C-alpha positions as CSV (number, residue, x, y, z in Angstrom):
1,M,84.7,-147.0,-15.1
2,S,86.0,-143.4,-13.8
3,E,86.9,-142.7,-10.3
4,S,84.4,-140.8,-8.3
5,K,85.1,-137.1,-7.5
6,P,85.6,-136.3,-3.8
7,V,82.4,-134.6,-3.0
8,I,78.9,-135.3,-1.3
9,F,76.2,-133.8,-3.1
10,G,72.4,-133.0,-1.9
11,C,69.5,-133.1,-4.4
12,S,66.6,-130.7,-4.8
13,G,63.4,-132.4,-3.8
14,L,61.7,-136.1,-3.4
15,K,62.7,-137.7,-6.5
16,L,65.4,-136.9,-9.1
17,D,64.7,-135.0,-12.2
18,P,66.4,-135.7,-15.5
19,E,68.9,-132.7,-15.1
20,E,70.0,-134.2,-11.8
21,I,70.1,-137.7,-13.1
22,A,72.3,-136.8,-16.0
23,F,74.8,-134.3,-13.9
24,F,75.2,-137.3,-11.3
25,A,76.1,-139.8,-13.8
26,E,78.6,-137.4,-15.5
27,H,80.4,-136.3,-12.2
28,R,79.8,-139.0,-10.2
29,P,80.0,-137.9,-6.5
30,W,81.5,-140.3,-4.0
31,G,78.4,-139.9,-1.9
32,F,75.0,-138.2,-1.4
33,I,73.2,-136.4,1.5
34,L,69.5,-135.9,2.3
35,F,67.4,-133.3,4.0
36,A,64.0,-132.5,5.2
37,R,63.1,-131.4,1.6
38,N,63.9,-135.1,0.4
39,V,61.8,-136.8,3.1
40,E,58.1,-137.8,2.4
41,S,57.7,-141.4,3.2
42,I,59.7,-144.7,4.0
43,A,59.0,-145.9,0.8
44,Q,59.7,-142.8,-1.6
45,L,63.2,-142.4,0.4
46,R,64.1,-146.1,-0.4
47,E,63.2,-145.3,-4.1
48,L,65.4,-141.9,-4.0
49,T,68.3,-143.6,-1.9
50,A,68.5,-146.2,-4.7
51,A,67.9,-143.8,-7.5
52,L,71.0,-141.6,-6.4
53,R,73.3,-145.0,-6.0
54,E,72.1,-146.0,-9.7
55,T,73.4,-142.6,-11.3
56,V,76.6,-143.4,-10.1
57,G,76.7,-147.2,-10.7
58,R,77.7,-148.2,-7.1
59,A,75.6,-149.6,-4.8
60,D,77.7,-148.9,-1.8
61,A,77.6,-145.1,-2.5
62,P,77.4,-143.6,0.8
63,V,74.1,-141.7,1.7
64,L,74.2,-139.4,4.6
65,I,71.9,-137.7,6.9
66,D,71.7,-135.5,9.8
67,Q,69.6,-137.4,12.8
68,E,70.7,-136.2,15.8
69,G,67.4,-135.8,17.6
70,G,66.0,-132.7,19.2
71,R,66.2,-129.7,16.5
72,V,68.4,-131.5,14.0
73,Q,66.0,-134.5,13.3
74,R,65.0,-134.8,9.4
75,L,62.9,-138.1,9.9
76,R,60.3,-137.3,12.0
77,P,56.9,-138.8,13.2
78,P,55.3,-140.5,11.7
79,L,58.5,-141.7,10.0
80,A,60.6,-141.6,13.3
81,P,59.9,-141.0,16.8
82,R,60.6,-137.4,18.0
83,Y,64.2,-138.2,19.7
84,P,65.8,-136.4,22.8
85,S,68.7,-133.7,22.0
86,G,71.9,-134.3,22.9
87,G,71.5,-132.0,25.9
88,E,68.5,-133.9,27.0
89,L,70.5,-137.4,27.1
90,G,73.2,-135.5,28.7
91,A,71.0,-134.6,31.5
92,I,70.5,-138.3,32.0
93,H,74.2,-138.8,32.0
94,A,74.8,-136.2,34.8
95,A,72.1,-138.0,36.8
96,D,73.5,-141.4,36.3
97,E,76.5,-141.9,34.1
98,D,75.8,-145.7,33.2
99,R,71.9,-144.8,32.3
100,G,73.3,-142.0,30.2
101,V,75.7,-143.9,28.1
102,R,73.1,-146.7,27.7
103,A,70.5,-144.0,26.4
104,A,73.0,-142.8,24.1
105,W,73.9,-146.0,22.7
106,L,70.4,-147.1,22.3
107,Q,69.0,-143.5,20.4
108,S,71.9,-144.3,17.8
109,R,71.2,-148.1,17.7
110,L,67.1,-147.2,16.9
111,H,68.4,-144.1,14.6
112,A,70.1,-147.2,12.5
113,F,66.8,-148.9,12.4
114,D,64.8,-145.8,11.1
115,L,67.6,-145.0,8.6
116,S,68.7,-148.6,7.3
117,R,65.3,-149.0,6.2
118,C,65.5,-146.1,4.0
119,G,68.5,-146.7,2.3
120,V,70.2,-144.1,4.2
121,S,73.8,-145.5,5.5
122,V,75.6,-142.7,7.4
123,D,74.4,-140.6,10.3
124,C,76.3,-137.3,10.9
125,L,76.5,-137.8,14.3
126,P,78.0,-137.5,17.3
127,V,78.2,-133.9,17.8
128,L,81.5,-133.2,19.9
129,D,81.6,-129.9,20.3
130,L,81.7,-128.2,24.0
131,P,79.5,-125.2,24.2
132,A,81.4,-122.0,26.2
133,P,79.5,-119.3,27.9
134,G,78.7,-116.7,25.4
135,S,78.6,-119.3,22.5
136,S,76.0,-119.1,19.7
137,S,72.7,-121.4,20.1
138,V,73.5,-123.1,16.9
139,I,75.2,-126.0,19.0
140,G,73.5,-125.3,22.4
141,D,71.3,-128.2,23.2
142,R,72.7,-130.5,20.4
143,A,75.9,-131.0,22.7
144,Y,76.0,-133.7,25.4
145,G,77.4,-131.8,27.9
146,T,79.9,-128.9,28.6
147,D,82.7,-131.0,29.8
148,P,85.0,-133.4,27.7
149,H,84.3,-136.7,30.0
150,T,80.6,-136.0,29.2
151,I,81.2,-135.3,25.6
152,I,83.7,-138.3,25.2
153,A,81.5,-141.0,26.7
154,M,78.3,-140.1,25.2
155,G,79.9,-139.6,21.9
156,Q,81.7,-143.1,21.9
157,A,78.6,-144.6,23.1
158,S,76.5,-142.7,20.0
159,A,78.9,-143.9,17.6
160,A,78.8,-147.3,18.8
161,G,75.2,-147.8,18.4
162,L,75.1,-146.5,15.0
163,K,77.7,-148.8,13.9
164,A,76.2,-151.9,15.8
165,G,73.2,-151.1,13.4
166,G,75.2,-151.2,10.2
167,L,75.6,-147.3,10.1
168,L,78.6,-145.4,10.1
169,P,79.0,-142.3,12.0
170,V,80.5,-138.8,11.3
171,V,82.2,-137.0,14.1
172,K,81.7,-133.0,14.2
173,H,82.4,-130.4,14.2
174,V,86.5,-130.9,14.1
175,P,88.6,-129.2,16.0
176,G,85.6,-128.0,17.9
177,H,82.8,-125.3,17.1
178,G,81.4,-124.7,20.8
179,R,83.2,-121.6,21.3
180,A,81.8,-120.1,18.3
181,R,79.7,-116.8,19.2
182,V,77.8,-116.7,15.7
183,D,75.9,-119.3,13.4
184,T,78.1,-120.2,10.9
185,H,75.3,-121.1,8.5
186,L,75.1,-117.1,8.5
187,E,78.3,-115.6,8.9
188,L,82.0,-116.5,9.8
189,A,82.9,-117.5,13.4
190,V,86.4,-116.4,15.1
191,V,87.8,-118.0,18.2
192,D,90.1,-116.1,20.1
193,A,90.9,-119.0,22.7
194,S,94.6,-119.8,23.4
195,L,96.0,-123.2,21.9
196,E,96.5,-124.5,25.5
197,A,92.8,-123.8,26.5
198,L,91.8,-125.6,23.1
199,R,94.0,-128.3,23.5
200,E,92.5,-128.8,27.0
201,R,88.7,-128.6,26.3
202,D,87.8,-128.6,22.4
203,F,90.4,-130.9,21.3
204,A,90.1,-133.6,23.5
205,P,86.5,-135.5,22.4
206,F,88.1,-135.5,18.9
207,R,91.3,-137.1,20.2
208,A,89.5,-139.5,22.2
209,M,87.5,-140.5,19.0
210,N,90.3,-140.2,16.5
211,G,89.8,-143.7,15.2
212,E,86.3,-143.3,13.8
213,A,86.0,-143.3,10.1
214,M,84.8,-140.0,9.2
215,A,84.8,-136.5,10.5
216,M,83.2,-133.1,9.6
217,T,85.3,-129.7,9.7
218,A,84.2,-126.6,11.4
219,H,83.9,-123.3,9.6
220,V,85.6,-121.7,12.3
221,V,88.8,-119.3,12.7
222,Y,90.9,-120.4,15.4
223,E,93.2,-117.4,15.7
224,A,95.7,-119.0,17.9
225,I,96.4,-121.5,15.0
226,D,95.7,-119.7,11.5
227,P,94.0,-115.8,11.8
228,E,93.5,-115.8,8.1
229,N,91.5,-118.9,7.3
230,P,88.5,-121.0,8.5
231,A,89.3,-124.7,9.7
232,T,87.6,-125.9,6.4
233,H,90.1,-123.8,4.3
234,S,93.1,-124.0,6.7
235,S,95.9,-126.4,5.9
236,R,97.6,-125.4,9.0
237,V,94.5,-126.5,11.3
238,V,93.9,-129.6,8.8
239,H,97.6,-130.8,8.9
240,D,99.2,-129.7,12.1
241,I,95.9,-130.0,14.3
242,I,93.6,-132.3,12.9
243,R,96.1,-134.9,11.3
244,A,99.0,-134.5,13.4
245,E,98.1,-133.5,17.1
246,I,94.3,-134.8,17.4
247,G,95.6,-138.0,15.5
248,F,92.7,-138.2,12.8
249,D,93.4,-140.2,9.8
250,G,90.0,-140.7,8.8
251,L,87.9,-139.3,5.9
252,L,87.7,-135.5,6.3
253,M,85.0,-133.8,5.0
254,S,84.0,-129.9,4.9
255,D,81.1,-128.7,6.6
256,D,78.3,-127.5,3.8
257,L,80.0,-125.5,1.2
258,S,76.9,-123.3,0.7
259,M,77.2,-121.7,4.4
260,K,77.6,-118.3,4.5
261,A,80.6,-118.5,6.7
262,L,82.9,-119.1,3.6
263,L,83.7,-116.4,1.0
264,G,84.2,-116.7,-2.8
265,G,82.8,-118.6,-5.9
266,F,81.7,-122.4,-5.3
267,G,84.5,-123.8,-7.5
268,E,86.9,-121.1,-5.2
269,R,85.6,-122.5,-2.2
270,A,85.6,-126.6,-3.2
271,S,89.3,-126.0,-4.7
272,A,90.2,-124.5,-1.2
273,V,88.8,-127.2,0.7
274,L,90.8,-129.7,-1.2
275,S,93.9,-127.7,-1.0
276,A,93.7,-127.5,2.7
277,G,94.0,-130.7,2.8
278,C,90.3,-132.1,3.2
279,D,89.3,-135.1,1.6
280,M,85.6,-134.4,0.5
281,V,83.7,-131.6,-0.1
282,L,80.1,-131.3,1.2
283,H,77.6,-129.3,-0.8
284,C,74.1,-129.7,0.8
285,N,71.3,-127.7,-0.9
286,G,70.8,-129.1,-4.2
287,D,71.5,-125.8,-6.3
288,M,72.2,-126.9,-9.8
289,G,74.4,-124.1,-10.7
290,E,76.4,-124.2,-7.3
291,M,76.6,-128.0,-7.9
292,R,78.0,-127.4,-11.5
293,A,80.5,-125.1,-10.3
294,V,81.7,-127.2,-7.7
295,A,82.1,-130.5,-9.9
296,D,83.7,-128.4,-12.5
297,A,86.7,-127.2,-10.3
298,I,87.4,-130.9,-8.8
299,S,89.1,-134.0,-10.4
300,S,88.8,-137.3,-9.4
301,L,89.4,-139.0,-6.2
302,S,93.2,-140.1,-5.7
303,G,96.1,-140.5,-3.3
304,E,95.6,-140.4,0.1
305,A,91.7,-139.0,-0.2
306,K,91.2,-142.2,-2.2
307,R,92.8,-144.2,0.3
308,R,90.6,-142.9,3.3
309,A,87.4,-142.9,0.8
310,D,88.3,-146.7,0.4
311,A,88.6,-147.3,3.8
312,V,85.3,-145.8,4.6
313,T,83.7,-148.3,2.2
314,S,85.5,-151.1,3.9
315,A,84.3,-149.9,7.5
316,F,80.7,-150.9,6.7
317,V,79.7,-154.1,8.9
318,P,76.2,-156.1,9.0
319,A,73.9,-155.1,11.4
320,D,73.8,-156.9,14.7
321,D,70.9,-159.2,15.4
322,A,68.9,-156.8,17.9
323,R,65.4,-156.6,17.9
324,E,63.9,-153.3,17.5
325,E,61.0,-153.5,19.5
326,A,63.0,-154.8,22.6
327,L,65.5,-151.9,22.3
328,R,62.7,-149.2,21.9
329,G,60.8,-150.5,25.0
330,E,64.2,-150.3,26.9
331,F,64.6,-146.7,25.2
332,D,61.5,-145.8,26.2
333,A,61.7,-146.9,29.7
334,L,65.0,-145.5,30.2
335,I,64.1,-141.9,29.3
336,G,60.0,-141.9,29.6
337,A,58.5,-141.6,26.4
338,S,56.2,-138.7,27.6
339,G,56.1,-135.7,25.5
340,R,58.2,-137.2,22.9
341,G,55.3,-137.5,20.2
342,E,56.2,-141.1,18.9
343,G,54.6,-142.1,15.7
């Protein structure tokens, strides 16, 4: 059986069509990612995640989703409760650090209950970005706070809750998206902060969590490091900062290749991701033409990227024996259930 390709693909709808099945079987992406367009019911999601894994012949193929709470939550009522944003959890931490850390752990452990019954194995959480004055609202209340201490404490608790539930986290967006003044879904962000300022604040949460299995890059130009290329396409950022200085040796994936911050054709974008030293290309929108261009531009996983991908597969552990009902009761009592629209 041929090796997987270093790519995570989305799909277009609630179930796979014949073209998607044939395409995934031919190109063997390492993993998949789901969005709201792919979500209708728990049973439908179980069928879809099983079908995705069947196309590549790997029952352990990772299936990712962004389930943060707040604005970024792909499973919504009635499939999952409406969860607080990172900022709302951070407000609890600001009032009582122990309660805040417990709330972050509980919310992630509850995400794991919600997602594991759908066949999802990876949650793209925690957000370790520190918003700065004048920055874009694209991070905004997705962040736990505006100081490294809060981000680190809440990020570590969030990741631990997912792992306790048998899922793996993806820390994002390394080496820090918080200073970006524009939404990188729409245009390229340029950060002009000094390297000293970035080291003191932006890099700190990623250094503290550099032992996690996966991280996602930021489509941001850091002028003090590489004024020509966004981090996703910058070997200087990847090797000198993310790998050497931050010390992250896990699987490094790009943010979504179809975001407008990146330029060039999709094959060119994918090649640049891997040439910069990222291990994995992320392409989310399910557009078949774009996916074909990406798949044709890359070869099979090998070398350090394969080592790191294999390490992710080995990092999954069975969920603990926690009782969902008891944890939901504790969480609701801790944060107050009013206005959350549980279903």
